[in-house]
Biopython code that builds the backbone (N, CA, C, O; Angstrom):
import numpy as np
from Bio.PDB.StructureBuilder import StructureBuilder

atoms = [
    (1, "UNK", "N", (139.083, 178.908, -165.747)),
    (1, "UNK", "CA", (140.203, 178.579, -164.374)),
    (1, "UNK", "C", (140.338, 177.396, -164.186)),
    (1, "UNK", "O", (141.424, 176.859, -164.406)),
    (2, "UNK", "N", (139.207, 176.664, -163.708)),
    (2, "UNK", "CA", (139.391, 175.176, -163.193)),
    (2, "UNK", "C", (140.200, 174.478, -163.921)),
    (2, "UNK", "O", (140.598, 173.566, -163.195)),
    (3, "UNK", "N", (140.810, 174.365, -165.258)),
    (3, "UNK", "CA", (141.449, 173.960, -165.883)),
    (3, "UNK", "C", (143.038, 174.614, -165.784)),
    (3, "UNK", "O", (144.107, 174.137, -166.166)),
    (4, "UNK", "N", (142.781, 175.675, -165.229)),
    (4, "UNK", "CA", (144.265, 176.307, -165.127)),
    (4, "UNK", "C", (144.561, 176.038, -164.007)),
    (4, "UNK", "O", (145.753, 176.304, -163.850)),
    (5, "UNK", "N", (144.013, 175.552, -162.910)),
    (5, "UNK", "CA", (144.117, 175.118, -161.718)),
    (5, "UNK", "C", (144.841, 173.662, -162.266)),
    (5, "UNK", "O", (146.067, 173.590, -162.349)),
    (6, "UNK", "N", (144.006, 172.580, -162.608)),
    (6, "UNK", "CA", (144.406, 171.773, -162.773)),
    (6, "UNK", "C", (145.642, 171.559, -163.842)),
    (6, "UNK", "O", (146.184, 170.453, -163.859)),
    (7, "UNK", "N", (145.958, 172.273, -164.456)),
    (7, "UNK", "CA", (147.021, 171.942, -165.126)),
    (7, "UNK", "C", (148.237, 172.436, -164.500)),
    (7, "UNK", "O", (149.392, 172.072, -164.720)),
    (8, "UNK", "N", (147.724, 173.502, -163.521)),
    (8, "UNK", "CA", (148.980, 173.980, -162.420)),
    (8, "UNK", "C", (149.425, 172.253, -161.849)),
    (8, "UNK", "O", (150.501, 171.659, -161.928)),
    (9, "UNK", "N", (148.255, 171.874, -161.346)),
    (9, "UNK", "CA", (148.865, 170.879, -160.220)),
    (9, "UNK", "C", (149.530, 169.102, -160.817)),
    (9, "UNK", "O", (150.237, 168.293, -160.217)),
    (10, "UNK", "N", (148.950, 169.054, -162.122)),
    (10, "UNK", "CA", (149.791, 168.427, -162.998)),
    (10, "UNK", "C", (151.180, 168.806, -163.216)),
    (10, "UNK", "O", (152.180, 168.137, -162.956)),
    (11, "UNK", "N", (151.100, 170.108, -163.789)),
    (11, "UNK", "CA", (152.610, 170.282, -164.060)),
    (11, "UNK", "C", (153.403, 170.152, -162.296)),
    (11, "UNK", "O", (154.286, 169.333, -162.042)),
    (12, "UNK", "N", (152.830, 171.159, -161.263)),
    (12, "UNK", "CA", (153.590, 170.232, -160.472)),
    (12, "UNK", "C", (153.830, 169.160, -160.093)),
    (12, "UNK", "O", (154.931, 168.990, -159.569)),
    (13, "UNK", "N", (152.839, 167.954, -160.215)),
    (13, "UNK", "CA", (153.315, 166.867, -159.494)),
    (13, "UNK", "C", (154.479, 166.298, -160.731)),
    (13, "UNK", "O", (155.358, 165.526, -160.347)),
    (14, "UNK", "N", (154.437, 166.719, -162.228)),
    (14, "UNK", "CA", (155.046, 166.108, -163.230)),
    (14, "UNK", "C", (157.078, 166.585, -162.417)),
    (14, "UNK", "O", (158.026, 165.959, -161.942)),
    (15, "UNK", "N", (156.809, 167.657, -162.652)),
    (15, "UNK", "CA", (157.743, 168.601, -162.182)),
    (15, "UNK", "C", (158.589, 167.426, -160.812)),
    (15, "UNK", "O", (159.601, 166.731, -160.892)),
    (16, "UNK", "N", (157.647, 167.646, -159.703)),
    (16, "UNK", "CA", (158.543, 166.804, -158.431)),
    (16, "UNK", "C", (158.568, 165.364, -159.134)),
    (16, "UNK", "O", (159.098, 164.551, -158.377)),
    (17, "UNK", "N", (158.211, 164.869, -160.195)),
    (17, "UNK", "CA", (158.467, 163.291, -160.079)),
    (17, "UNK", "C", (159.636, 163.305, -161.104)),
    (17, "UNK", "O", (160.551, 162.530, -160.823)),
    (18, "UNK", "N", (159.740, 163.831, -161.921)),
    (18, "UNK", "CA", (160.875, 164.439, -162.575)),
    (18, "UNK", "C", (162.603, 164.930, -161.588)),
    (18, "UNK", "O", (163.764, 164.524, -161.617)),
    (19, "UNK", "N", (162.034, 165.711, -161.028)),
    (19, "UNK", "CA", (163.161, 165.837, -160.150)),
    (19, "UNK", "C", (163.749, 164.698, -158.544)),
    (19, "UNK", "O", (164.741, 164.727, -157.817)),
    (20, "UNK", "N", (162.679, 163.951, -158.600)),
    (20, "UNK", "CA", (162.876, 163.078, -157.538)),
    (20, "UNK", "C", (163.941, 161.603, -158.271)),
    (20, "UNK", "O", (164.744, 160.867, -157.697)),
    (21, "UNK", "N", (163.445, 161.643, -159.875)),
    (21, "UNK", "CA", (163.913, 160.310, -159.985)),
    (21, "UNK", "C", (165.608, 161.369, -160.489)),
    (21, "UNK", "O", (166.690, 160.834, -160.246)),
    (22, "UNK", "N", (165.591, 162.253, -160.902)),
    (22, "UNK", "CA", (167.415, 162.918, -161.173)),
    (22, "UNK", "C", (167.664, 162.603, -159.600)),
    (22, "UNK", "O", (168.314, 161.573, -159.421)),
    (23, "UNK", "N", (167.278, 163.283, -158.446)),
    (23, "UNK", "CA", (167.884, 163.451, -157.290)),
    (23, "UNK", "C", (168.279, 161.592, -157.016)),
    (23, "UNK", "O", (169.457, 161.368, -156.736)),
    (24, "UNK", "N", (167.505, 160.592, -157.084)),
    (24, "UNK", "CA", (167.914, 159.128, -156.950)),
    (24, "UNK", "C", (168.794, 159.738, -158.195)),
    (24, "UNK", "O", (169.421, 160.787, -158.042)),
    (25, "UNK", "N", (168.800, 159.181, -159.156)),
    (25, "UNK", "CA", (169.412, 158.949, -159.821)),
    (25, "UNK", "C", (171.068, 158.945, -159.412)),
    (25, "UNK", "O", (171.845, 157.995, -159.321)),
    (26, "UNK", "N", (171.328, 160.731, -159.157)),
    (26, "UNK", "CA", (172.198, 161.571, -158.970)),
    (26, "UNK", "C", (172.764, 160.791, -157.954)),
    (26, "UNK", "O", (173.912, 160.370, -158.093)),
    (27, "UNK", "N", (172.088, 160.537, -156.921)),
    (27, "UNK", "CA", (172.476, 159.962, -155.470)),
    (27, "UNK", "C", (173.219, 159.000, -155.288)),
    (27, "UNK", "O", (174.262, 158.874, -154.647)),
    (28, "UNK", "N", (172.336, 157.989, -156.179)),
    (28, "UNK", "CA", (173.098, 156.846, -156.775)),
    (28, "UNK", "C", (174.404, 156.934, -157.698)),
    (28, "UNK", "O", (175.004, 155.859, -157.725)),
    (29, "UNK", "N", (174.876, 157.749, -158.311)),
    (29, "UNK", "CA", (176.393, 157.867, -159.121)),
    (29, "UNK", "C", (176.938, 158.785, -157.806)),
    (29, "UNK", "O", (178.150, 158.770, -158.020)),
    (30, "UNK", "N", (176.791, 159.382, -156.871)),
    (30, "UNK", "CA", (177.451, 159.899, -155.970)),
    (30, "UNK", "C", (178.028, 159.129, -155.061)),
    (30, "UNK", "O", (179.257, 159.129, -155.005)),
    (31, "UNK", "N", (177.481, 158.551, -154.421)),
    (31, "UNK", "CA", (177.218, 156.759, -153.614)),
    (31, "UNK", "C", (178.768, 155.645, -154.412)),
    (31, "UNK", "O", (179.882, 155.313, -154.005)),
    (32, "UNK", "N", (178.074, 155.449, -155.509)),
    (32, "UNK", "CA", (179.251, 155.070, -156.441)),
    (32, "UNK", "C", (180.453, 155.612, -156.419)),
    (32, "UNK", "O", (181.419, 154.859, -156.295)),
    (33, "UNK", "N", (180.608, 156.749, -156.511)),
    (33, "UNK", "CA", (182.045, 157.623, -157.059)),
    (33, "UNK", "C", (182.793, 157.522, -155.259)),
    (33, "UNK", "O", (183.987, 157.344, -155.015)),
    (34, "UNK", "N", (181.823, 157.673, -154.364)),
    (34, "UNK", "CA", (182.438, 157.501, -152.972)),
    (34, "UNK", "C", (183.381, 156.092, -152.498)),
    (34, "UNK", "O", (184.379, 155.848, -151.818)),
    (35, "UNK", "N", (182.421, 155.397, -153.286)),
    (35, "UNK", "CA", (182.793, 154.038, -153.018)),
    (35, "UNK", "C", (184.253, 153.333, -153.709)),
    (35, "UNK", "O", (185.112, 152.528, -153.350)),
    (36, "UNK", "N", (183.961, 154.133, -154.862)),
    (36, "UNK", "CA", (185.135, 153.941, -155.893)),
    (36, "UNK", "C", (186.496, 154.570, -155.108)),
    (36, "UNK", "O", (187.628, 154.124, -154.920)),
    (37, "UNK", "N", (185.851, 155.762, -154.764)),
    (37, "UNK", "CA", (187.175, 156.831, -153.876)),
    (37, "UNK", "C", (187.758, 156.028, -153.145)),
    (37, "UNK", "O", (188.976, 155.975, -153.313)),
    (38, "UNK", "N", (187.198, 155.183, -152.162)),
    (38, "UNK", "CA", (187.705, 154.981, -151.108)),
    (38, "UNK", "C", (188.535, 152.896, -151.468)),
    (38, "UNK", "O", (189.001, 152.162, -150.597)),
    (39, "UNK", "N", (188.452, 152.697, -152.433)),
    (39, "UNK", "CA", (189.099, 151.772, -153.611)),
    (39, "UNK", "C", (189.108, 151.160, -153.775)),
    (39, "UNK", "O", (190.105, 150.495, -154.056)),
    (40, "UNK", "N", (187.314, 150.606, -153.740)),
    (40, "UNK", "CA", (186.104, 149.373, -153.877)),
    (40, "UNK", "C", (185.516, 149.693, -155.513)),
    (40, "UNK", "O", (184.497, 150.192, -155.990)),
    (41, "UNK", "N", (186.835, 149.075, -156.067)),
    (41, "UNK", "CA", (186.640, 148.859, -157.624)),
    (41, "UNK", "C", (185.668, 147.827, -158.219)),
    (41, "UNK", "O", (185.432, 147.628, -159.410)),
    (42, "UNK", "N", (185.049, 147.086, -156.916)),
    (42, "UNK", "CA", (184.122, 146.078, -157.562)),
    (42, "UNK", "C", (182.375, 147.063, -157.581)),
    (42, "UNK", "O", (181.331, 146.501, -157.911)),
    (43, "UNK", "N", (182.427, 148.153, -157.270)),
    (43, "UNK", "CA", (181.061, 149.230, -157.618)),
    (43, "UNK", "C", (180.358, 149.007, -158.643)),
    (43, "UNK", "O", (180.893, 149.024, -159.752)),
    (44, "UNK", "N", (179.086, 148.763, -158.503)),
    (44, "UNK", "CA", (178.651, 149.120, -160.042)),
    (44, "UNK", "C", (176.999, 149.695, -159.779)),
    (44, "UNK", "O", (176.372, 149.354, -158.776)),
    (45, "UNK", "N", (176.542, 150.413, -160.612)),
    (45, "UNK", "CA", (175.561, 151.018, -159.861)),
    (45, "UNK", "C", (174.549, 150.552, -161.456)),
    (45, "UNK", "O", (175.072, 150.324, -162.546)),
    (46, "UNK", "N", (172.953, 150.508, -161.149)),
    (46, "UNK", "CA", (172.355, 149.848, -162.225)),
    (46, "UNK", "C", (170.926, 151.343, -162.074)),
    (46, "UNK", "O", (170.106, 151.679, -161.219)),
    (47, "UNK", "N", (171.223, 151.697, -163.085)),
    (47, "UNK", "CA", (170.266, 153.037, -163.332)),
    (47, "UNK", "C", (169.312, 152.164, -164.702)),
    (47, "UNK", "O", (169.746, 151.692, -165.753)),
    (48, "UNK", "N", (168.016, 152.200, -164.206)),
    (48, "UNK", "CA", (167.256, 151.592, -165.872)),
    (48, "UNK", "C", (166.504, 152.658, -166.101)),
    (48, "UNK", "O", (165.332, 152.446, -165.790)),
    (49, "UNK", "N", (166.766, 154.038, -166.645)),
    (49, "UNK", "CA", (166.028, 154.934, -167.053)),
    (49, "UNK", "C", (165.418, 155.468, -168.089)),
    (49, "UNK", "O", (164.614, 156.393, -168.205)),
    (50, "UNK", "N", (166.238, 154.291, -169.284)),
    (50, "UNK", "CA", (165.805, 154.296, -170.799)),
    (50, "UNK", "C", (166.590, 155.969, -171.254)),
    (50, "UNK", "O", (166.380, 156.259, -172.432)),
    (51, "UNK", "N", (167.137, 156.660, -170.733)),
    (51, "UNK", "CA", (167.414, 157.737, -171.440)),
    (51, "UNK", "C", (168.970, 158.160, -171.053)),
    (51, "UNK", "O", (169.571, 157.177, -170.620)),
    (52, "UNK", "N", (169.743, 159.299, -171.090)),
    (52, "UNK", "CA", (170.871, 159.861, -171.499)),
    (52, "UNK", "C", (171.306, 159.129, -169.840)),
    (52, "UNK", "O", (172.130, 158.216, -169.799)),
    (53, "UNK", "N", (170.738, 159.586, -168.734)),
    (53, "UNK", "CA", (171.267, 159.353, -167.686)),
    (53, "UNK", "C", (171.338, 157.566, -167.292)),
    (53, "UNK", "O", (172.057, 157.331, -166.321)),
    (54, "UNK", "N", (170.719, 156.415, -167.899)),
    (54, "UNK", "CA", (171.169, 155.086, -168.263)),
    (54, "UNK", "C", (172.738, 155.108, -168.918)),
    (54, "UNK", "O", (173.646, 154.371, -168.534)),
    (55, "UNK", "N", (172.831, 155.980, -169.842)),
    (55, "UNK", "CA", (174.349, 155.455, -170.900)),
    (55, "UNK", "C", (175.076, 156.590, -169.694)),
    (55, "UNK", "O", (176.257, 156.274, -169.550)),
    (56, "UNK", "N", (174.770, 157.565, -168.981)),
    (56, "UNK", "CA", (175.772, 157.980, -167.818)),
    (56, "UNK", "C", (176.308, 157.183, -167.133)),
    (56, "UNK", "O", (177.536, 157.099, -167.112)),
    (57, "UNK", "N", (175.512, 156.395, -166.401)),
    (57, "UNK", "CA", (175.917, 155.185, -165.510)),
    (57, "UNK", "C", (176.116, 153.856, -166.029)),
    (57, "UNK", "O", (176.411, 153.028, -165.167)),
    (58, "UNK", "N", (176.029, 153.424, -167.247)),
    (58, "UNK", "CA", (176.630, 152.046, -168.283)),
    (58, "UNK", "C", (178.600, 152.566, -168.157)),
    (58, "UNK", "O", (179.559, 151.939, -167.707)),
    (59, "UNK", "N", (178.479, 154.149, -168.879)),
    (59, "UNK", "CA", (179.500, 154.762, -168.776)),
    (59, "UNK", "C", (180.454, 154.783, -168.031)),
    (59, "UNK", "O", (181.639, 154.539, -168.260)),
    (60, "UNK", "N", (179.601, 155.279, -166.508)),
    (60, "UNK", "CA", (180.682, 154.820, -165.420)),
    (60, "UNK", "C", (180.816, 153.601, -165.065)),
    (60, "UNK", "O", (181.951, 153.423, -164.621)),
    (61, "UNK", "N", (180.325, 152.881, -165.055)),
    (61, "UNK", "CA", (180.708, 151.270, -164.717)),
    (61, "UNK", "C", (181.580, 151.027, -165.436)),
    (61, "UNK", "O", (182.557, 150.580, -164.836)),
    (62, "UNK", "N", (181.765, 151.165, -167.115)),
    (62, "UNK", "CA", (183.143, 150.634, -167.950)),
    (62, "UNK", "C", (184.285, 151.462, -167.934)),
    (62, "UNK", "O", (185.355, 151.230, -168.497)),
    (63, "UNK", "N", (183.842, 152.905, -166.929)),
    (63, "UNK", "CA", (185.155, 153.258, -166.462)),
    (63, "UNK", "C", (185.727, 152.887, -165.539)),
    (63, "UNK", "O", (186.917, 153.098, -165.304)),
    (64, "UNK", "N", (184.831, 152.171, -164.764)),
    (64, "UNK", "CA", (185.084, 151.775, -163.242)),
    (64, "UNK", "C", (185.985, 150.025, -163.277)),
    (64, "UNK", "O", (186.918, 149.640, -162.572)),
    (65, "UNK", "N", (185.240, 149.299, -164.375)),
    (65, "UNK", "CA", (185.796, 148.235, -165.063)),
    (65, "UNK", "C", (187.278, 148.463, -165.626)),
    (65, "UNK", "O", (188.259, 147.881, -165.164)),
    (66, "UNK", "N", (187.318, 149.392, -166.692)),
    (66, "UNK", "CA", (188.847, 150.128, -167.409)),
    (66, "UNK", "C", (189.957, 149.889, -166.017)),
    (66, "UNK", "O", (190.921, 149.127, -166.084)),
    (67, "UNK", "N", (189.639, 150.607, -164.916)),
    (67, "UNK", "CA", (190.725, 151.513, -163.934)),
    (67, "UNK", "C", (190.958, 150.407, -163.225)),
    (67, "UNK", "O", (192.056, 150.169, -162.722)),
    (68, "UNK", "N", (189.790, 149.532, -163.115)),
    (68, "UNK", "CA", (190.530, 148.356, -162.306)),
    (68, "UNK", "C", (191.601, 147.313, -162.933)),
    (68, "UNK", "O", (192.587, 146.690, -162.540)),
    (69, "UNK", "N", (190.945, 147.453, -163.987)),
    (69, "UNK", "CA", (191.935, 146.244, -165.284)),
    (69, "UNK", "C", (193.823, 146.542, -165.741)),
    (69, "UNK", "O", (194.794, 145.857, -166.062)),
    (70, "UNK", "N", (193.475, 148.087, -165.493)),
    (70, "UNK", "CA", (194.403, 148.611, -165.394)),
    (70, "UNK", "C", (195.448, 148.748, -164.382)),
    (70, "UNK", "O", (196.649, 148.746, -164.652)),
    (71, "UNK", "N", (195.080, 148.838, -163.501)),
    (71, "UNK", "CA", (195.607, 148.581, -161.835)),
    (71, "UNK", "C", (195.928, 147.248, -161.550)),
    (71, "UNK", "O", (196.963, 147.072, -160.907)),
    (72, "UNK", "N", (195.246, 146.228, -161.899)),
    (72, "UNK", "CA", (195.361, 144.217, -161.892)),
    (72, "UNK", "C", (196.658, 144.663, -162.631)),
    (72, "UNK", "O", (197.774, 144.481, -162.143)),
    (73, "UNK", "N", (196.447, 145.256, -163.831)),
    (73, "UNK", "CA", (197.997, 144.634, -164.786)),
    (73, "UNK", "C", (199.225, 145.616, -164.236)),
    (73, "UNK", "O", (200.386, 145.205, -164.214)),
    (74, "UNK", "N", (198.878, 146.874, -163.820)),
    (74, "UNK", "CA", (200.018, 147.316, -163.102)),
    (74, "UNK", "C", (200.566, 146.333, -162.147)),
    (74, "UNK", "O", (201.652, 145.848, -162.464)),
    (75, "UNK", "N", (199.975, 145.905, -160.929)),
    (75, "UNK", "CA", (200.128, 145.180, -160.366)),
    (75, "UNK", "C", (200.734, 144.048, -160.854)),
    (75, "UNK", "O", (201.219, 143.403, -159.925)),
    (76, "UNK", "N", (200.937, 143.450, -162.122)),
    (76, "UNK", "CA", (201.343, 142.489, -162.280)),
    (76, "UNK", "C", (202.803, 142.545, -162.504)),
    (76, "UNK", "O", (203.707, 141.846, -162.048)),
    (77, "UNK", "N", (202.812, 143.639, -163.394)),
    (77, "UNK", "CA", (203.872, 143.949, -163.770)),
    (77, "UNK", "C", (204.916, 144.484, -162.736)),
    (77, "UNK", "O", (206.097, 144.461, -163.084)),
    (78, "UNK", "N", (204.608, 144.942, -161.554)),
    (78, "UNK", "CA", (205.270, 145.527, -160.599)),
    (78, "UNK", "C", (205.810, 144.579, -159.745)),
    (78, "UNK", "O", (206.955, 144.566, -159.294)),
    (79, "UNK", "N", (204.486, 143.406, -159.458)),
    (79, "UNK", "CA", (205.322, 142.030, -158.725)),
    (79, "UNK", "C", (206.535, 140.946, -160.003)),
    (79, "UNK", "O", (207.298, 140.103, -159.531)),
    (80, "UNK", "N", (206.457, 141.243, -161.709)),
    (80, "UNK", "CA", (207.141, 140.926, -162.073)),
    (80, "UNK", "C", (208.543, 141.889, -161.958)),
    (80, "UNK", "O", (209.494, 141.392, -161.356)),
    (81, "UNK", "N", (208.637, 142.776, -162.325)),
    (81, "UNK", "CA", (209.853, 143.784, -161.554)),
    (81, "UNK", "C", (210.262, 143.448, -159.717)),
    (81, "UNK", "O", (211.298, 143.423, -159.053)),
    (82, "UNK", "N", (209.545, 143.342, -159.584)),
    (82, "UNK", "CA", (210.331, 143.086, -158.176)),
    (82, "UNK", "C", (211.045, 141.575, -158.839)),
    (82, "UNK", "O", (212.153, 141.628, -159.372)),
    (83, "UNK", "N", (210.360, 140.400, -158.746)),
    (83, "UNK", "CA", (210.471, 139.148, -159.021)),
    (83, "UNK", "C", (211.749, 139.340, -159.533)),
    (83, "UNK", "O", (212.620, 138.788, -158.860)),
    (84, "UNK", "N", (212.121, 139.921, -160.470)),
    (84, "UNK", "CA", (213.402, 140.000, -161.599)),
    (84, "UNK", "C", (214.755, 140.352, -160.967)),
    (84, "UNK", "O", (215.893, 139.918, -161.147)),
    (85, "UNK", "N", (214.052, 141.622, -159.881)),
    (85, "UNK", "CA", (214.941, 142.501, -159.146)),
    (85, "UNK", "C", (216.128, 141.044, -158.506)),
    (85, "UNK", "O", (217.281, 140.716, -158.784)),
    (86, "UNK", "N", (215.005, 140.479, -157.503)),
    (86, "UNK", "CA", (215.167, 139.610, -156.659)),
    (86, "UNK", "C", (216.418, 138.974, -157.300)),
    (86, "UNK", "O", (217.537, 138.917, -156.790)),
    (87, "UNK", "N", (216.042, 138.512, -158.487)),
    (87, "UNK", "CA", (216.794, 137.565, -159.300)),
    (87, "UNK", "C", (218.182, 138.064, -159.368)),
    (87, "UNK", "O", (219.231, 137.455, -159.160)),
    (88, "UNK", "N", (218.009, 139.105, -159.650)),
    (88, "UNK", "CA", (219.254, 139.601, -160.337)),
    (88, "UNK", "C", (219.980, 139.787, -158.865)),
    (88, "UNK", "O", (220.999, 139.110, -158.725)),
    (89, "UNK", "N", (219.716, 140.349, -158.110)),
    (89, "UNK", "CA", (220.408, 140.367, -156.674)),
    (89, "UNK", "C", (220.750, 139.491, -156.243)),
    (89, "UNK", "O", (221.791, 139.668, -155.611)),
    (90, "UNK", "N", (220.238, 138.093, -156.238)),
    (90, "UNK", "CA", (220.713, 136.710, -155.691)),
    (90, "UNK", "C", (222.109, 136.522, -156.707)),
    (90, "UNK", "O", (223.252, 136.421, -156.262)),
    (91, "UNK", "N", (221.768, 136.502, -158.070)),
    (91, "UNK", "CA", (222.858, 136.341, -158.578)),
    (91, "UNK", "C", (224.046, 137.161, -158.745)),
    (91, "UNK", "O", (225.245, 136.895, -158.666)),
    (92, "UNK", "N", (223.345, 138.324, -159.021)),
    (92, "UNK", "CA", (225.270, 138.972, -158.037)),
    (92, "UNK", "C", (226.190, 139.241, -157.131)),
    (92, "UNK", "O", (227.314, 139.743, -157.114)),
    (93, "UNK", "N", (225.089, 138.570, -156.026)),
    (93, "UNK", "CA", (225.576, 138.186, -154.339)),
    (93, "UNK", "C", (226.601, 137.094, -154.851)),
    (93, "UNK", "O", (227.715, 136.843, -154.392)),
    (94, "UNK", "N", (225.800, 136.380, -156.154)),
    (94, "UNK", "CA", (227.038, 134.639, -155.913)),
    (94, "UNK", "C", (227.813, 134.471, -156.773)),
    (94, "UNK", "O", (228.266, 133.374, -157.102)),
    (95, "UNK", "N", (228.208, 136.051, -157.506)),
    (95, "UNK", "CA", (228.877, 136.556, -158.413)),
    (95, "UNK", "C", (230.255, 136.713, -157.931)),
    (95, "UNK", "O", (231.364, 136.292, -158.261)),
    (96, "UNK", "N", (229.579, 137.772, -156.679)),
    (96, "UNK", "CA", (230.965, 138.506, -155.763)),
    (96, "UNK", "C", (231.420, 137.515, -154.845)),
    (96, "UNK", "O", (232.500, 137.825, -154.341)),
    (97, "UNK", "N", (230.992, 136.512, -154.491)),
    (97, "UNK", "CA", (230.997, 135.343, -153.812)),
    (97, "UNK", "C", (232.195, 134.302, -154.572)),
    (97, "UNK", "O", (233.246, 134.143, -153.950)),
    (98, "UNK", "N", (232.074, 133.809, -155.516)),
    (98, "UNK", "CA", (232.743, 133.167, -156.389)),
    (98, "UNK", "C", (233.902, 134.167, -156.672)),
    (98, "UNK", "O", (234.990, 133.782, -156.245)),
    (99, "UNK", "N", (233.895, 135.456, -157.349)),
    (99, "UNK", "CA", (234.944, 136.224, -157.590)),
    (99, "UNK", "C", (236.117, 136.076, -156.378)),
    (99, "UNK", "O", (237.321, 135.878, -156.538)),
    (100, "UNK", "N", (235.577, 136.193, -155.468)),
    (100, "UNK", "CA", (236.456, 136.397, -153.954)),
    (100, "UNK", "C", (237.030, 134.856, -153.781)),
    (100, "UNK", "O", (238.133, 134.667, -153.270)),
    (101, "UNK", "N", (236.411, 134.050, -154.127)),
    (101, "UNK", "CA", (236.857, 132.653, -153.980)),
    (101, "UNK", "C", (238.143, 133.186, -154.741)),
    (101, "UNK", "O", (239.134, 133.632, -154.163)),
    (102, "UNK", "N", (238.005, 133.087, -156.016)),
    (102, "UNK", "CA", (238.856, 132.899, -157.143)),
    (102, "UNK", "C", (240.261, 134.026, -156.758)),
    (102, "UNK", "O", (241.418, 133.658, -156.553)),
    (103, "UNK", "N", (239.784, 135.353, -156.740)),
    (103, "UNK", "CA", (240.985, 136.060, -156.207)),
    (103, "UNK", "C", (241.589, 135.697, -155.233)),
    (103, "UNK", "O", (242.743, 136.123, -155.255)),
    (104, "UNK", "N", (241.296, 134.945, -154.140)),
    (104, "UNK", "CA", (241.965, 134.241, -152.965)),
    (104, "UNK", "C", (242.430, 133.215, -153.295)),
    (104, "UNK", "O", (243.325, 132.709, -152.618)),
    (105, "UNK", "N", (241.986, 132.656, -154.352)),
    (105, "UNK", "CA", (242.251, 130.995, -154.655)),
    (105, "UNK", "C", (243.785, 130.958, -155.788)),
    (105, "UNK", "O", (244.447, 129.924, -155.700)),
    (106, "UNK", "N", (244.181, 131.802, -156.566)),
    (106, "UNK", "CA", (244.971, 131.978, -157.549)),
    (106, "UNK", "C", (245.541, 133.532, -157.207)),
    (106, "UNK", "O", (244.947, 134.608, -157.283)),
    (107, "UNK", "N", (246.760, 133.263, -156.850)),
    (107, "UNK", "CA", (248.149, 134.386, -156.949)),
    (107, "UNK", "C", (247.583, 135.476, -158.054)),
    (107, "UNK", "O", (247.313, 136.491, -157.412)),
    (108, "UNK", "N", (247.357, 135.636, -159.139)),
    (108, "UNK", "CA", (247.490, 136.025, -160.503)),
    (108, "UNK", "C", (246.503, 136.727, -160.267)),
    (108, "UNK", "O", (246.598, 137.680, -161.040)),
    (109, "UNK", "N", (245.906, 136.798, -159.865)),
    (109, "UNK", "CA", (244.510, 137.318, -159.025)),
    (109, "UNK", "C", (245.098, 138.343, -158.198)),
    (109, "UNK", "O", (244.509, 139.423, -158.148)),
    (110, "UNK", "N", (245.679, 138.257, -157.839)),
    (110, "UNK", "CA", (245.931, 139.258, -156.243)),
    (110, "UNK", "C", (245.768, 140.633, -156.689)),
    (110, "UNK", "O", (245.446, 141.461, -155.836)),
    (111, "UNK", "N", (245.982, 141.099, -158.193)),
    (111, "UNK", "CA", (246.228, 142.277, -158.478)),
    (111, "UNK", "C", (244.587, 142.664, -158.286)),
    (111, "UNK", "O", (244.298, 143.547, -157.479)),
    (112, "UNK", "N", (243.641, 142.053, -158.969)),
    (112, "UNK", "CA", (242.035, 141.997, -158.861)),
    (112, "UNK", "C", (241.806, 142.490, -157.209)),
    (112, "UNK", "O", (241.337, 143.507, -156.700)),
    (113, "UNK", "N", (242.358, 141.293, -156.695)),
    (113, "UNK", "CA", (242.142, 141.271, -155.015)),
    (113, "UNK", "C", (242.465, 142.857, -154.110)),
    (113, "UNK", "O", (241.849, 143.533, -153.286)),
    (114, "UNK", "N", (243.694, 142.933, -154.772)),
    (114, "UNK", "CA", (244.590, 144.652, -154.150)),
    (114, "UNK", "C", (243.597, 145.988, -154.531)),
    (114, "UNK", "O", (243.395, 146.984, -153.835)),
    (115, "UNK", "N", (242.973, 145.617, -156.061)),
    (115, "UNK", "CA", (241.445, 146.831, -156.787)),
    (115, "UNK", "C", (240.596, 146.594, -155.885)),
    (115, "UNK", "O", (240.433, 147.612, -155.213)),
    (116, "UNK", "N", (239.851, 145.581, -155.469)),
    (116, "UNK", "CA", (239.082, 145.729, -154.887)),
    (116, "UNK", "C", (238.942, 146.483, -153.871)),
    (116, "UNK", "O", (238.253, 147.451, -153.553)),
    (117, "UNK", "N", (240.077, 145.571, -153.239)),
    (117, "UNK", "CA", (240.043, 146.128, -151.369)),
    (117, "UNK", "C", (240.425, 147.722, -151.214)),
    (117, "UNK", "O", (239.950, 148.313, -150.244)),
    (118, "UNK", "N", (241.184, 148.369, -152.045)),
    (118, "UNK", "CA", (241.750, 150.199, -152.614)),
    (118, "UNK", "C", (240.000, 150.733, -152.680)),
    (118, "UNK", "O", (239.593, 151.664, -151.985)),
    (119, "UNK", "N", (238.896, 149.761, -153.872)),
    (119, "UNK", "CA", (237.707, 150.240, -153.881)),
    (119, "UNK", "C", (237.169, 150.396, -152.780)),
    (119, "UNK", "O", (236.760, 151.520, -152.493)),
    (120, "UNK", "N", (236.979, 149.017, -151.610)),
    (120, "UNK", "CA", (236.165, 149.024, -150.675)),
    (120, "UNK", "C", (235.931, 150.077, -149.365)),
    (120, "UNK", "O", (234.954, 150.489, -148.740)),
    (121, "UNK", "N", (238.212, 150.377, -149.290)),
    (121, "UNK", "CA", (238.206, 151.439, -148.529)),
    (121, "UNK", "C", (238.333, 152.595, -148.930)),
    (121, "UNK", "O", (239.034, 153.383, -148.294)),
    (122, "UNK", "N", (237.441, 153.108, -150.509)),
    (122, "UNK", "CA", (237.742, 154.361, -150.266)),
    (122, "UNK", "C", (236.164, 154.130, -150.343)),
    (122, "UNK", "O", (235.889, 155.293, -150.045)),
    (123, "UNK", "N", (235.003, 153.576, -150.500)),
    (123, "UNK", "CA", (233.640, 153.904, -149.982)),
    (123, "UNK", "C", (233.273, 154.136, -148.762)),
    (123, "UNK", "O", (232.310, 154.747, -148.299)),
    (124, "UNK", "N", (234.322, 153.469, -148.192)),
    (124, "UNK", "CA", (234.096, 153.827, -146.852)),
    (124, "UNK", "C", (234.241, 155.286, -146.202)),
    (124, "UNK", "O", (233.844, 155.746, -145.132)),
    (125, "UNK", "N", (234.919, 155.797, -147.202)),
    (125, "UNK", "CA", (235.835, 157.108, -146.552)),
    (125, "UNK", "C", (234.650, 157.954, -146.609)),
    (125, "UNK", "O", (234.708, 159.124, -146.233)),
]
sb = StructureBuilder()
sb.init_structure("model")
sb.init_model(0)
sb.init_chain("A")
sb.init_seg("    ")
for serial, (resi, resn, name, xyz) in enumerate(atoms, 1):
    if name == "N":
        sb.init_residue(resn, " ", resi, " ")
    sb.init_atom(name, np.array(xyz, "f"), 0.0, 1.0, " ", f" {name:<3s}", serial, name[0])
structure = sb.get_structure()
């Protein structure tokens, strides 16, 4: 009978230890997930359990790093597209100015000036 009580107490202690260990690890994962959800992609978790939970933590860290890398590449591409659009807009504006000067300077191009003014007026309507 005494051995039964000792086994019961040891089982409860082991169960509480495992439960506490899992709870702490899951709480770390939950807190890190909340941080990432707020945009903090530098969040890392350190889990040293030497089991599948540690592998889950490592996979979580890798996923976060991959997400950050992907977003950084997206920002760089977006900046490059913005710069390219600004350059094209600038040169197109210069082209329009030069075209107007040419049309006004040479009577041969009066046909184009007339066409441009008709197009401009039809756009206003």
